[in-house]
One Martini backbone bead per residue (centre of mass of N, CA, C, O) as a GRO file, in nm:
protein
  432
    1MET     BB    1  15.416  16.223  16.642
    2LYS     BB    2  15.173  16.166  16.380
    3LEU     BB    3  15.044  16.438  16.221
    4ALA     BB    4  14.829  16.593  16.060
    5LEU     BB    5  14.844  16.880  15.889
    6HIS     BB    6  14.589  17.021  16.009
    7TRP     BB    7  14.684  16.989  16.303
    8GLN     BB    8  14.945  17.145  16.278
    9ILE     BB    9  14.810  17.413  16.193
   10LEU     BB   10  14.634  17.450  16.444
   11ILE     BB   11  14.868  17.466  16.642
   12ALA     BB   12  15.006  17.706  16.505
   13LEU     BB   13  14.772  17.904  16.550
   14VAL     BB   14  14.775  17.902  16.857
   15LEU     BB   15  15.071  17.985  16.894
   16ALA     BB   16  15.052  18.248  16.731
   17ALA     BB   17  14.843  18.388  16.908
   18LEU     BB   18  15.010  18.379  17.170
   19MET     BB   19  15.275  18.511  17.071
   20GLY     BB   20  15.165  18.768  16.939
   21SER     BB   21  15.018  18.878  17.198
   22ALA     BB   22  15.275  18.870  17.389
   23THR     BB   23  15.482  19.051  17.211
   24GLY     BB   24  15.411  19.216  16.987
   25VAL     BB   25  15.601  19.499  16.846
   26SER     BB   26  15.839  19.546  17.085
   27ALA     BB   27  15.958  19.287  17.126
   28THR     BB   28  16.267  19.119  17.219
   29ILE     BB   29  16.561  18.917  17.105
   30ILE     BB   30  16.879  18.977  17.108
   31GLY     BB   31  16.780  19.253  16.943
   32ILE     BB   32  16.527  19.111  16.810
   33SER     BB   33  16.242  19.122  16.662
   34TRP     BB   34  15.970  18.926  16.662
   35VAL     BB   35  15.842  19.027  16.398
   36ALA     BB   36  16.091  18.968  16.223
   37ILE     BB   37  16.079  18.664  16.266
   38TYR     BB   38  15.801  18.614  16.153
   39ASP     BB   39  15.854  18.737  15.872
   40PHE     BB   40  16.079  18.542  15.792
   41ILE     BB   41  15.914  18.282  15.798
   42GLY     BB   42  15.679  18.371  15.610
   43THR     BB   43  15.853  18.448  15.361
   44LEU     BB   44  15.973  18.172  15.304
   45PHE     BB   45  15.703  18.035  15.240
   46LEU     BB   46  15.608  18.220  15.011
   47ASN     BB   47  15.857  18.175  14.830
   48ALA     BB   48  15.817  17.870  14.795
   49LEU     BB   49  15.548  17.887  14.651
   50LYS     BB   50  15.651  18.065  14.411
   51MET     BB   51  15.880  17.872  14.312
   52ILE     BB   52  15.679  17.617  14.218
   53VAL     BB   53  15.451  17.709  14.021
   54ILE     BB   54  15.564  17.703  13.732
   55PRO     BB   55  15.671  17.405  13.692
   56LEU     BB   56  15.409  17.270  13.787
   57VAL     BB   57  15.201  17.384  13.586
   58VAL     BB   58  15.342  17.320  13.318
   59SER     BB   59  15.376  17.009  13.356
   60ALA     BB   60  15.078  16.940  13.409
   61ILE     BB   61  14.958  17.042  13.140
   62ILE     BB   62  15.133  16.890  12.938
   63ILE     BB   63  15.060  16.606  13.037
   64GLY     BB   64  14.752  16.623  13.021
   65VAL     BB   65  14.734  16.689  12.713
   66SER     BB   66  14.918  16.457  12.600
   67ASN     BB   67  14.736  16.216  12.708
   68ILE     BB   68  14.467  16.329  12.521
   69GLY     BB   69  14.541  16.451  12.227
   70GLY     BB   70  14.538  16.159  12.055
   71GLN     BB   71  14.246  16.128  12.048
   72GLN     BB   72  13.955  16.058  11.932
   73GLY     BB   73  13.777  16.354  11.928
   74PHE     BB   74  13.929  16.593  12.062
   75SER     BB   75  13.800  16.852  11.951
   76ARG     BB   76  13.508  16.810  12.038
   77ILE     BB   77  13.551  16.738  12.340
   78GLY     BB   78  13.736  16.975  12.405
   79LEU     BB   79  13.530  17.204  12.362
   80LYS     BB   80  13.325  17.106  12.565
   81THR     BB   81  13.507  17.101  12.813
   82LEU     BB   82  13.606  17.397  12.812
   83GLY     BB   83  13.323  17.520  12.814
   84TYR     BB   84  13.233  17.403  13.082
   85TYR     BB   85  13.461  17.517  13.260
   86ALA     BB   86  13.412  17.818  13.197
   87ILE     BB   87  13.113  17.841  13.284
   88THR     BB   88  13.130  17.724  13.576
   89GLY     BB   89  13.348  17.919  13.672
   90LEU     BB   90  13.184  18.178  13.625
   91ILE     BB   91  12.948  18.110  13.809
   92ALA     BB   92  13.110  18.084  14.070
   93ILE     BB   93  13.224  18.373  14.073
   94LEU     BB   94  12.949  18.524  14.069
   95ILE     BB   95  12.853  18.417  14.337
   96GLY     BB   96  13.084  18.535  14.504
   97LEU     BB   97  13.049  18.830  14.415
   98ALA     BB   98  12.764  18.872  14.524
   99LEU     BB   99  12.810  18.795  14.827
  100VAL     BB  100  13.051  18.992  14.893
  101ASN     BB  101  12.864  19.247  14.832
  102ILE     BB  102  12.638  19.184  15.040
  103ILE     BB  103  12.802  19.110  15.310
  104LYS     BB  104  13.078  19.235  15.365
  105PRO     BB  105  13.324  19.096  15.552
  106GLY     BB  106  13.554  19.355  15.547
  107ALA     BB  107  13.360  19.573  15.666
  108GLY     BB  108  13.385  19.792  15.941
  109GLN     BB  109  13.570  19.623  16.196
  110ALA     BB  110  13.888  19.664  16.125
  111GLU     BB  111  14.213  19.688  16.174
  112VAL     BB  112  14.512  19.727  15.987
  113PRO     BB  113  14.851  19.700  15.972
  114VAL     BB  114  14.859  19.908  15.688
  115LEU     BB  115  14.675  20.171  15.694
  116GLU     BB  116  14.877  20.401  15.586
  117THR     BB  117  14.853  20.267  15.272
  118ASN     BB  118  14.574  20.337  15.142
  119MET     BB  119  14.649  20.558  14.934
  120GLN     BB  120  14.831  20.378  14.761
  121LEU     BB  121  14.617  20.168  14.697
  122MET     BB  122  14.416  20.351  14.557
  123SER     BB  123  14.609  20.445  14.327
  124ALA     BB  124  14.663  20.158  14.215
  125VAL     BB  125  14.358  20.079  14.152
  126GLU     BB  126  14.261  20.322  13.971
  127GLY     BB  127  14.433  20.209  13.710
  128LYS     BB  128  14.209  19.995  13.686
  129GLY     BB  129  14.059  19.843  13.386
  130MET     BB  130  13.968  19.769  13.067
  131GLY     BB  131  14.264  19.774  12.964
  132ASP     BB  132  14.349  19.519  13.133
  133ILE     BB  133  14.183  19.314  12.973
  134ALA     BB  134  14.337  19.339  12.707
  135GLU     BB  135  14.613  19.264  12.833
  136ILE     BB  136  14.545  18.972  12.895
  137PHE     BB  137  14.520  18.877  12.593
  138ILE     BB  138  14.806  18.955  12.519
  139ARG     BB  139  14.943  18.765  12.742
  140MET     BB  140  14.852  18.490  12.617
  141ILE     BB  141  15.083  18.588  12.398
  142PRO     BB  142  15.395  18.569  12.447
  143ASP     BB  143  15.710  18.695  12.340
  144ASN     BB  144  15.832  18.571  12.623
  145ILE     BB  145  15.834  18.291  12.812
  146PHE     BB  146  16.051  18.366  13.027
  147LYS     BB  147  15.933  18.636  13.108
  148ALA     BB  148  15.659  18.521  13.196
  149ALA     BB  149  15.780  18.350  13.423
  150VAL     BB  150  15.914  18.577  13.588
  151GLU     BB  151  15.623  18.747  13.593
  152MET     BB  152  15.380  18.551  13.629
  153GLN     BB  153  15.221  18.487  13.345
  154MET     BB  154  14.986  18.255  13.345
  155LEU     BB  155  14.827  18.262  13.078
  156GLY     BB  156  15.071  18.228  12.887
  157LEU     BB  157  15.169  17.957  13.009
  158ILE     BB  158  14.912  17.798  12.956
  159PHE     BB  159  14.896  17.832  12.652
  160PHE     BB  160  15.173  17.708  12.590
  161SER     BB  161  15.125  17.432  12.731
  162ILE     BB  162  14.892  17.339  12.554
  163LEU     BB  163  15.043  17.347  12.287
  164PHE     BB  164  15.277  17.164  12.365
  165GLY     BB  165  15.110  16.913  12.446
  166PHE     BB  166  14.965  16.871  12.176
  167PHE     BB  167  15.227  16.863  11.981
  168MET     BB  168  15.349  16.612  12.111
  169THR     BB  169  15.135  16.416  11.971
  170GLN     BB  170  15.273  16.459  11.674
  171LEU     BB  171  15.474  16.285  11.750
  172THR     BB  172  15.713  16.014  11.692
  173GLY     BB  173  15.832  15.784  11.873
  174ARG     BB  174  16.108  15.868  12.049
  175PRO     BB  175  16.052  16.176  12.085
  176ARG     BB  176  15.786  16.140  12.236
  177GLU     BB  177  15.893  15.976  12.475
  178VAL     BB  178  16.100  16.176  12.576
  179MET     BB  179  15.912  16.416  12.632
  180HIS     BB  180  15.719  16.273  12.822
  181ASP     BB  181  15.927  16.176  13.032
  182PHE     BB  182  16.033  16.451  13.108
  183TRP     BB  183  15.764  16.590  13.208
  184GLN     BB  184  15.694  16.370  13.410
  185ALA     BB  185  15.946  16.412  13.584
  186VAL     BB  186  15.898  16.705  13.653
  187PHE     BB  187  15.628  16.661  13.793
  188ASP     BB  188  15.723  16.460  14.009
  189VAL     BB  189  15.931  16.647  14.139
  190MET     BB  190  15.735  16.884  14.207
  191MET     BB  191  15.557  16.719  14.396
  192LYS     BB  192  15.778  16.665  14.603
  193ILE     BB  193  15.841  16.959  14.666
  194THR     BB  194  15.556  17.037  14.750
  195ASN     BB  195  15.534  16.842  14.987
  196LEU     BB  196  15.768  16.971  15.140
  197VAL     BB  197  15.653  17.255  15.169
  198MET     BB  198  15.386  17.164  15.319
  199LYS     BB  199  15.538  17.070  15.580
  200PHE     BB  200  15.599  17.395  15.640
  201ALA     BB  201  15.321  17.532  15.687
  202PRO     BB  202  15.308  17.569  15.998
  203TYR     BB  203  15.542  17.775  16.004
  204GLY     BB  204  15.422  17.981  15.809
  205VAL     BB  205  15.166  18.030  15.969
  206PHE     BB  206  15.298  18.125  16.224
  207GLY     BB  207  15.445  18.374  16.107
  208LEU     BB  208  15.200  18.523  15.975
  209VAL     BB  209  15.004  18.526  16.222
  210ALA     BB  210  15.188  18.643  16.442
  211ALA     BB  211  15.237  18.912  16.296
  212SER     BB  212  14.938  18.997  16.285
  213VAL     BB  213  14.880  18.985  16.592
  214ALA     BB  214  15.107  19.176  16.688
  215ARG     BB  215  14.984  19.429  16.527
  216THR     BB  216  14.639  19.376  16.587
  217GLY     BB  217  14.555  19.135  16.720
  218PHE     BB  218  14.193  19.033  16.716
  219ASP     BB  219  14.026  19.217  16.520
  220GLN     BB  220  14.017  19.042  16.238
  221PHE     BB  221  13.843  18.777  16.327
  222GLY     BB  222  13.557  18.879  16.272
  223ASN     BB  223  13.586  18.887  15.964
  224LEU     BB  224  13.656  18.584  15.919
  225ALA     BB  225  13.376  18.473  15.983
  226TRP     BB  226  13.239  18.610  15.738
  227PHE     BB  227  13.422  18.491  15.523
  228PHE     BB  228  13.361  18.196  15.578
  229PHE     BB  229  13.055  18.215  15.529
  230THR     BB  230  13.066  18.316  15.237
  231VAL     BB  231  13.218  18.078  15.110
  232VAL     BB  232  13.031  17.846  15.201
  233LEU     BB  233  12.774  17.952  15.068
  234ALA     BB  234  12.882  17.959  14.777
  235LEU     BB  235  12.966  17.661  14.757
  236GLY     BB  236  12.685  17.544  14.821
  237LEU     BB  237  12.532  17.661  14.579
  238HIS     BB  238  12.708  17.524  14.362
  239PHE     BB  239  12.691  17.227  14.460
  240ILE     BB  240  12.367  17.200  14.492
  241VAL     BB  241  12.236  17.377  14.260
  242VAL     BB  242  12.404  17.393  13.995
  243MET     BB  243  12.479  17.090  13.963
  244ALA     BB  244  12.187  16.980  13.969
  245LEU     BB  245  12.085  17.138  13.720
  246LEU     BB  246  12.284  17.018  13.517
  247LEU     BB  247  12.197  16.723  13.552
  248LYS     BB  248  11.894  16.764  13.484
  249PHE     BB  249  11.905  16.960  13.204
  250VAL     BB  250  12.176  16.847  13.058
  251GLY     BB  251  12.213  16.537  13.158
  252LYS     BB  252  11.927  16.399  13.206
  253ILE     BB  253  11.887  16.353  13.519
  254GLN     BB  254  11.632  16.263  13.720
  255ASN     BB  255  11.842  16.193  13.974
  256PRO     BB  256  12.096  16.379  14.098
  257TRP     BB  257  12.159  16.227  14.377
  258LEU     BB  258  12.307  15.986  14.255
  259HIS     BB  259  12.574  16.140  14.209
  260TYR     BB  260  12.640  16.200  14.499
  261LYS     BB  261  12.658  15.902  14.577
  262ALA     BB  262  12.875  15.812  14.370
  263MET     BB  263  13.093  16.050  14.483
  264MET     BB  264  13.157  16.010  14.789
  265PRO     BB  265  13.447  15.893  14.798
  266ALA     BB  266  13.578  16.136  14.649
  267LEU     BB  267  13.485  16.360  14.843
  268LEU     BB  268  13.633  16.250  15.095
  269THR     BB  269  13.913  16.253  14.972
  270ALA     BB  270  13.924  16.554  14.903
  271PHE     BB  271  13.872  16.659  15.192
  272SER     BB  272  14.129  16.517  15.325
  273THR     BB  273  14.360  16.614  15.098
  274SER     BB  274  14.326  16.877  14.915
  275SER     BB  275  14.346  16.700  14.626
  276SER     BB  276  14.291  16.650  14.296
  277ALA     BB  277  14.527  16.464  14.219
  278SER     BB  278  14.490  16.248  14.445
  279THR     BB  279  14.174  16.194  14.362
  280LEU     BB  280  14.161  16.098  14.063
  281PRO     BB  281  14.135  15.785  14.082
  282VAL     BB  282  13.865  15.794  14.237
  283THR     BB  283  13.705  15.961  14.037
  284MET     BB  284  13.729  15.767  13.794
  285SER     BB  285  13.603  15.523  13.930
  286ASN     BB  286  13.326  15.649  14.000
  287VAL     BB  287  13.243  15.744  13.713
  288GLU     BB  288  13.258  15.462  13.582
  289ARG     BB  289  13.123  15.254  13.797
  290ARG     BB  290  12.886  15.440  13.932
  291ALA     BB  291  12.797  15.634  13.681
  292GLY     BB  292  12.871  15.510  13.375
  293VAL     BB  293  13.114  15.623  13.232
  294SER     BB  294  13.323  15.624  12.993
  295ASN     BB  295  13.660  15.601  12.934
  296ARG     BB  296  13.677  15.804  12.700
  297VAL     BB  297  13.579  16.044  12.878
  298THR     BB  298  13.731  16.026  13.152
  299SER     BB  299  14.030  16.029  13.031
  300PHE     BB  300  13.983  16.330  12.940
  301VAL     BB  301  13.823  16.512  13.149
  302LEU     BB  302  13.958  16.458  13.434
  303PRO     BB  303  14.259  16.531  13.398
  304LEU     BB  304  14.199  16.818  13.299
  305GLY     BB  305  14.027  16.904  13.547
  306ALA     BB  306  14.257  16.870  13.764
  307THR     BB  307  14.401  17.130  13.628
  308VAL     BB  308  14.156  17.352  13.511
  309ASN     BB  309  13.910  17.274  13.711
  310MET     BB  310  13.828  17.549  13.954
  311ASN     BB  311  13.560  17.648  14.096
  312GLY     BB  312  13.622  17.684  14.401
  313THR     BB  313  13.883  17.847  14.360
  314ALA     BB  314  13.771  18.085  14.198
  315LEU     BB  315  13.572  18.174  14.411
  316TYR     BB  316  13.779  18.219  14.640
  317GLU     BB  317  13.955  18.431  14.504
  318CYS     BB  318  13.741  18.649  14.474
  319VAL     BB  319  13.659  18.676  14.772
  320ALA     BB  320  13.944  18.729  14.888
  321VAL     BB  321  14.014  18.990  14.736
  322LEU     BB  322  13.762  19.155  14.826
  323PHE     BB  323  13.811  19.125  15.127
  324ILE     BB  324  14.084  19.272  15.133
  325ALA     BB  325  13.981  19.536  15.017
  326GLN     BB  326  13.781  19.590  15.247
  327LEU     BB  327  13.989  19.579  15.481
  328PHE     BB  328  14.153  19.834  15.335
  329GLY     BB  329  13.934  20.036  15.206
  330VAL     BB  330  13.888  19.935  14.904
  331ASP     BB  331  13.696  20.063  14.632
  332LEU     BB  332  13.566  19.871  14.395
  333THR     BB  333  13.472  19.869  14.095
  334TRP     BB  334  13.307  19.696  13.854
  335THR     BB  335  13.544  19.693  13.660
  336GLN     BB  336  13.754  19.589  13.867
  337GLN     BB  337  13.591  19.329  13.935
  338LEU     BB  338  13.608  19.214  13.650
  339LEU     BB  339  13.911  19.176  13.661
  340VAL     BB  340  13.904  18.972  13.893
  341VAL     BB  341  13.734  18.760  13.749
  342ILE     BB  342  13.932  18.702  13.514
  343LEU     BB  343  14.176  18.634  13.691
  344ALA     BB  344  14.044  18.399  13.844
  345LEU     BB  345  13.988  18.224  13.595
  346ALA     BB  346  14.279  18.214  13.485
  347THR     BB  347  14.440  18.118  13.746
  348SER     BB  348  14.274  17.858  13.812
  349ILE     BB  349  14.379  17.690  13.571
  350GLY     BB  350  14.693  17.684  13.703
  351VAL     BB  351  14.613  17.522  13.944
  352ALA     BB  352  14.721  17.294  14.139
  353GLY     BB  353  14.632  16.967  14.282
  354ILE     BB  354  14.698  17.113  14.575
  355PRO     BB  355  14.753  17.224  14.869
  356SER     BB  356  14.718  17.573  14.872
  357ALA     BB  357  14.769  17.680  14.570
  358SER     BB  358  14.579  17.938  14.567
  359LEU     BB  359  14.772  18.137  14.708
  360VAL     BB  360  14.931  18.202  14.455
  361ALA     BB  361  14.699  18.316  14.282
  362ILE     BB  362  14.620  18.542  14.478
  363SER     BB  363  14.891  18.691  14.464
  364VAL     BB  364  14.862  18.770  14.166
  365ILE     BB  365  14.604  18.943  14.200
  366LEU     BB  366  14.706  19.140  14.412
  367LEU     BB  367  14.930  19.257  14.234
  368ALA     BB  368  14.742  19.350  13.994
  369VAL     BB  369  14.555  19.546  14.209
  370GLY     BB  370  14.748  19.662  14.452
  371LEU     BB  371  14.779  19.448  14.678
  372PRO     BB  372  14.895  19.300  14.957
  373ILE     BB  373  15.053  18.993  15.005
  374GLU     BB  374  15.050  18.986  15.324
  375ALA     BB  375  14.735  18.925  15.350
  376LEU     BB  376  14.753  18.610  15.345
  377GLY     BB  377  14.787  18.565  15.653
  378ILE     BB  378  14.483  18.591  15.716
  379LEU     BB  379  14.374  18.343  15.545
  380LEU     BB  380  14.531  18.103  15.692
  381VAL     BB  381  14.336  18.058  15.929
  382VAL     BB  382  14.099  17.926  15.707
  383ASP     BB  383  14.219  17.769  15.456
  384ARG     BB  384  14.215  17.465  15.508
  385LEU     BB  385  13.907  17.415  15.529
  386LEU     BB  386  13.838  17.554  15.258
  387ASP     BB  387  14.014  17.367  15.086
  388MET     BB  388  13.849  17.111  15.133
  389MET     BB  389  13.585  17.220  15.010
  390ARG     BB  390  13.683  17.320  14.724
  391THR     BB  391  13.792  17.047  14.630
  392SER     BB  392  13.519  16.904  14.625
  393VAL     BB  393  13.399  17.095  14.412
  394ASN     BB  394  13.600  17.043  14.189
  395ILE     BB  395  13.555  16.729  14.148
  396PHE     BB  396  13.249  16.744  14.106
  397SER     BB  397  13.257  16.913  13.850
  398ASP     BB  398  13.411  16.708  13.685
  399SER     BB  399  13.195  16.481  13.703
  400VAL     BB  400  12.964  16.638  13.575
  401GLY     BB  401  13.109  16.687  13.308
  402ALA     BB  402  13.123  16.389  13.225
  403VAL     BB  403  12.816  16.344  13.208
  404VAL     BB  404  12.741  16.570  13.012
  405ILE     BB  405  12.933  16.484  12.778
  406ALA     BB  406  12.829  16.196  12.750
  407ARG     BB  407  12.544  16.278  12.665
  408THR     BB  408  12.640  16.436  12.403
  409GLU     BB  409  12.770  16.143  12.301
  410GLY     BB  410  12.513  15.924  12.367
  411GLU     BB  411  12.498  15.852  12.652
  412THR     BB  412  12.270  15.655  12.902
  413HIS     BB  413  12.419  15.455  13.116
  414PHE     BB  414  12.339  15.544  13.435
  415TYR     BB  415  12.365  15.412  13.753
  416SER     BB  416  12.330  15.093  13.746
  417GLU     BB  417  12.473  15.004  14.007
  418LEU     BB  418  12.296  15.166  14.205
  419ASN     BB  419  12.024  15.050  14.113
  420ALA     BB  420  12.096  14.757  14.180
  421GLU     BB  421  12.152  14.796  14.480
  422SER     BB  422  11.870  14.906  14.546
  423SER     BB  423  11.710  14.661  14.441
  424ASN     BB  424  11.845  14.438  14.615
  425SER     BB  425  11.781  14.565  14.898
  426GLN     BB  426  11.456  14.527  14.845
  427THR     BB  427  11.444  14.199  14.739
  428GLU     BB  428  11.681  14.087  14.910
  429PRO     BB  429  11.796  13.897  15.141
  430VAL     BB  430  11.984  13.878  15.422
  431THR     BB  431  12.300  13.707  15.419
  432LYS     BB  432  12.572  13.492  15.537
   0.00000   0.00000   0.00000
């Protein structure tokens, strides 16, 4: 039978829970610990995710910027677009930061697998402060791009990729075609590899979750319910309240709910595929035909947004990292949480529009603040459903950005097709 990936992951979760609880930490098979087998499978999956992130992100950004960098008015619209993405991303993260501190989903309910390492974690996190924020901006311009790639310094790679993609547009003739074709081919190949890796996600989920259950039983799943609630509430506030206010007061749209109606096909596609990249053709079609934004704006704003505008992802990264810190009993100061905010905003820019790519970005933040990357196994229990939700928020924010920027460029004729449909349905009889 051909099952959708999310059903395969759900089956893997059930099997992982059963196997992990049945074997515990002491059971062996042919002299090998079951937990060691689970760890082996989970580590392979995590390594595969980390393996693909650098070439995928670099090629995606270079292609995205090169496709739009040669357009007239690039500088003006580009600054507006990047400003919108940065502001909305920051708003989303701050919503998540506020709720995770109020609800505290990871606090005081469960024992964690490596509780004995809490002192080491505390000492690692205590060294993080405002100096690390300055270090982030220094890393934005790496002295060695290959070293930055090896050390997964995402902000430096993103900055370099944007520069590379833009100046590719300054080439002419055959050199420009060759460079574009090369990076497009790299991106296409990496997408195929990514799709292959995601086919093994059920096995990776099984290994990571089974190992977690074997070590701790089901104690941590009470926390996951609160974590799930916190993320959904934060995404809902950003999706319904913040986006509607932007449409109303910045985009000057009298009825913001028209935009929700216009984007419904793209939202359903994003929810089902969990991929901003896969949804991009539907998003562009909806924004142009149903929302009425010009092709000049959509062809610039939306492809870039599918690569760098990840409001839902940035929010999720912030909540996930603080949830893990709470779960391990690590009390982050406000300065350290500000570091997490900046890292979440920076790493979300480089997250590819593919299912579960944010797991890689979260691992980067965990390593930066001294938390164990193995804690990702806990998040995988609910990651798929949350991935579907945050992808919908991501593409909706892209579409709102297109309307807002189109309004600042003097466009006024929005949602005429929807208004016509509504008018016809009220005045014209239904005929066969």
